[in-house]
C-alpha positions in Angstrom: 19.0 -11.8 -15.6 20.7 -12.5 -19.2 21.7 -9.9 -21.2 19.8 -7.7 -23.4 20.8 -8.3 -27.1 19.4 -7.5 -30.4 15.7 -9.1 -30.1 15.0 -7.8 -26.4 15.8 -5.0 -23.6 15.8 -5.9 -20.0 13.8 -3.4 -18.7 13.4 -2.0 -15.0 10.3 -2.5 -12.8 9.1 0.8 -11.6 5.7 0.3 -9.6 3.5 -3.2 -8.3 -0.3 -3.0 -7.5 -2.1 -5.5 -6.2 -5.8 -5.7 -7.1 -6.8 -8.7 -5.2 -3.7 -9.8 -3.1 -2.4 -13.9 -4.6 -5.0 -13.2 -7.4 -4.6 -9.8 -9.8 -1.7 -7.5 -10.2 -0.2 -4.8 -12.3 2.8 -3.7 -12.6 4.4 -0.7 -14.9 8.2 -0.5 -16.2 10.6 1.4 -18.4 9.7 1.5 -21.9 12.7 0.7 -24.5 13.4 3.1 -26.7 12.1 3.1 -29.3 9.9 0.6 -28.6 6.4 1.1 -30.7 3.3 -0.5 -30.4 -0.8 0.4 -31.6 -3.3 0.2 -28.7 -4.7 -3.2 -28.1 -1.0 -4.7 -29.2 0.6 -7.3 -27.0 4.5 -6.7 -26.1 6.1 -10.6 -25.4 7.7 -10.4 -21.9 10.4 -12.8 -20.4 11.4 -13.9 -16.9 14.9 -15.9 -16.1 14.1 -19.3 -15.3 15.3 -18.9 -11.4 13.2 -22.1 -9.9 14.5 -24.1 -13.2 11.2 -25.1 -14.1 11.2 -28.0 -16.7 10.1 -27.6 -20.1 11.1 -23.7 -19.9 14.5 -22.5 -21.6 16.5 -20.3 -19.8 14.1 -17.2 -20.4 10.6 -18.2 -19.9 8.5 -16.1 -22.2 4.9 -15.0 -22.2 2.3 -12.6 -24.3 1.0 -9.6 -22.0 -1.2 -7.0 -23.6 -0.2 -3.2 -23.1 -2.5 -1.3 -20.7 -0.9 1.8 -21.3 -1.7 4.1 -24.4 0.8 4.1 -27.2 2.6 7.8 -25.7 2.9 7.1 -22.1 6.5 7.3 -21.2 6.5 3.8 -19.1 4.6 0.3 -19.9 2.0 -1.2 -17.8 0.6 -4.8 -17.8 -2.0 -6.4 -15.6 -1.7 -9.9 -14.4 -3.4 -12.8 -12.7 -1.1 -14.8 -10.5 -1.7 -18.4 -12.0 -1.3 -21.2 -9.1 2.1 -22.8 -9.6 2.0 -21.0 -13.0 5.8 -21.4 -14.8 5.5 -17.5 -15.7 3.7 -15.7 -12.7 5.5 -18.0 -10.5 8.4 -15.7 -11.0 6.3 -12.7 -11.9 4.6 -12.3 -8.9 7.9 -12.4 -7.1 9.0 -8.9 -8.8 9.9 -6.3 -6.7 10.2 -2.3 -7.5 14.0 -2.1 -9.3 14.1 -5.5 -10.2 14.5 -6.6 -14.5 12.3 -8.8 -17.0 13.2 -8.6 -20.7 10.6 -7.3 -23.5 10.5 -8.4 -27.0 12.3 -5.1 -29.1 9.0 -6.4 -31.4 5.2 -5.7 -30.6 2.6 -7.9 -31.5 -1.4 -8.1 -32.6 -4.1 -7.3 -34.3 -6.7 -6.5 -32.0 -7.0 -3.0 -33.2 -8.7 -0.7 -34.4 -7.3 -0.8 -38.3 -9.7 -4.2 -38.1 -12.7 -1.9 -38.8 -13.3 0.0 -41.8 -16.7 2.1 -40.8 -19.0 2.1 -37.9 -20.1 4.3 -35.2 -20.1 2.1 -32.3 -17.1 0.4 -31.0 -17.9 -2.4 -28.1 -14.9 -4.2 -26.0 -16.2 -6.9 -24.6 -13.8 -8.7 -21.6 -13.4 -10.6 -18.8 -10.8 -10.2 -16.4 -7.0 -9.4 -17.3 -8.7 -9.1 -21.0 -9.6 -5.5 -19.8 -5.7 -4.2 -20.1 -6.2 -3.5 -24.3 -9.4 -2.1 -23.9 -7.7 0.0 -21.4 -4.7 1.1 -23.9 -7.1 1.5 -26.8 -9.5 4.4 -24.3 -5.9 5.9 -23.6 -5.4 6.3 -27.6 -7.0 9.9 -29.2 -7.5 7.7 -32.2 -10.6 5.2 -31.9 -12.2 8.2 -30.0 -12.4 9.9 -33.4 -13.2 6.9 -35.0 -16.3 5.9 -33.1 -19.3 8.2 -32.0 -19.9 5.8 -29.0 -16.9 3.4 -27.3 -18.4 0.7 -24.9 -16.3 -1.0 -22.7 -17.9 -4.5 -20.8 -15.7 -5.6 -18.1 -17.2 -9.2 -16.5 -15.4 -10.2 -12.9 -16.7 -13.0 -10.9 -16.5 -10.6 -7.5 -16.2 -6.5 -7.7 -13.0 -6.8 -6.1 -11.8 -8.0 -9.5 -13.0 -5.1 -10.9 -10.1 -3.3 -11.3 -9.2 0.2 -12.9 -12.5 1.0 -12.1 -11.6 3.9 -10.5 -9.7 5.1 -13.6 -12.8 3.8 -16.1 -14.8 6.0 -14.0 -12.5 8.7 -14.3 -11.9 8.7 -18.2 -13.9 12.3 -18.9 -11.4 13.5 -16.5 -8.6 12.4 -18.4 -5.9 14.8 -19.1 -5.0 14.8 -22.0 -8.7 13.2 -23.6 -10.8 15.4 -21.9 -9.0 18.1 -24.2 -8.9 16.2 -27.5 -12.1 14.3 -27.2 -15.7 16.6 -27.4 -18.6 15.2 -25.0 -16.1 12.4 -24.0 -18.6 11.7 -21.3 -21.6 11.3 -22.8 -19.9 9.2 -25.9 -18.2 6.7 -23.3 -20.0 3.9 -21.5 -18.7 2.0 -18.6 -20.4 -1.5 -18.1 -19.0 -3.3 -15.0 -20.5 -6.9 -14.6 -20.2 -9.7 -11.5 -21.2 -13.2 -11.6 -21.4 -14.0 -8.2 -22.4 -11.6 -6.3 -24.1 -7.8 -6.3 -22.7 -6.5 -9.2 -22.6 -2.5 -9.6 -24.6 -2.2 -13.2 -27.3 -4.7 -12.0 -26.0 -7.5 -14.2 -25.2 -10.7 -13.4 -25.3 -12.6 -16.4 -22.3 -13.5 -18.5 -21.8 -11.6 -21.4 -23.3 -13.9 -24.2 -26.0 -14.2 -22.7 -26.1 -10.1 -21.9 -25.7 -9.7 -25.6 -28.5 -12.1 -26.8 -31.1 -10.6 -24.3 -30.4 -7.1 -25.1 -29.7 -6.3 -21.5 -25.9 -4.5 -22.5 -27.6 -2.4 -25.4 -30.6 -1.2 -23.1 -28.1 -1.0 -20.5 -25.9 2.0 -22.4 -29.4 3.0 -24.2 -27.6 2.5 -27.7 -28.5 0.1 -30.7 -26.8 -2.8 -32.6 -26.8 -3.3 -35.5 -24.6 -4.9 -38.4 -23.7 -1.1 -40.1 -23.1 0.6 -36.6 -21.6 -1.8 -34.3 -18.1 -3.7 -34.3 -16.8 -5.7 -31.3 -13.5 -6.5 -29.5 -13.3 -9.5 -27.3 -10.7 -10.1 -25.3 -10.6 -12.8 -22.0 -10.9 -15.9 -21.0 -11.0 -18.7 -23.8 -14.7 -19.6 -23.0 -15.9 -16.9 -22.7 -14.0 -15.3 -26.0 -15.7 -18.4 -27.9 -19.4 -18.1 -26.0 -19.5 -14.4 -27.1 -17.8 -14.8 -30.2 -20.6 -18.1 -31.1 -23.6 -15.2 -30.1 -22.5 -12.6 -31.9 -22.3 -14.5 -35.3 -25.8 -16.3 -34.9 -27.0 -12.3 -34.3 -25.7 -11.9 -38.0 -21.9 -10.1 -37.6 -19.1 -11.9 -38.9 -14.9 -11.7 -38.5 -13.1 -8.8 -39.9 -10.6 -9.8 -41.6 -8.1 -8.7 -44.1 -9.8 -10.0 -47.1 -13.5 -9.2 -46.3 -14.9 -6.6 -43.7 -16.4 -7.8 -40.5 -17.6 -6.8 -37.1 -15.7 -8.9 -35.0 -12.1 -8.9 -33.6 -10.7 -11.1 -31.3 -6.9 -11.4 -30.1 -5.2 -15.0 -30.4 -1.9 -15.1 -27.9 -1.3 -18.6 -28.6 
């Protein structure tokens, strides 16, 4: 690996968990001293280009949202294995004790600071787009900002519903259970599976579930421009379609210059 410099540090892999062999995995690593981030932000991870892949420099960099909360001692990331992907071809071969580069700066605007008001936070995800929302759930601040928090995670199969047991056990989280009153009744988890039987019984794509009101009915929450705020993260087609659906329902993008109800992360 290259040596650390003023822009990035070298961190050590401390754990690897496989969710779906050859497809989905997560890993933890040491946290750089002084590395700060807001829940929902992402880091730039670097891997040495040992395979000498064309079109890439000596270090291959990619954006990865933190799964871990802002106060966790380690950093955790959630990844898909892209067949012949320049970065994940290297990343999927990592072993505990191996190293990777982490940029010293955190990035991104998919944070609850995007919203000035609202009582409901709807986090709509597909695949590894789940990652930033796990970080937000692990931060006490959003629970003080919103009365209800909804996490929707869409996957093709039940095996791809990563972190499901962690999410289901959120009410027993050692820190949050003490800091957040009535967490169990304020948190709504909606697993959606589109290609086989779904635990929730919901099998359509998120845009259709929003448009039909099925998500609102499942959670028992009435959405409105005044109350509801939406965060979207996942594959580009899902993000585009969900945003289009929400705009057709009267919601607008949250911008610095104008309050809105929709926040989307752009990694590229």
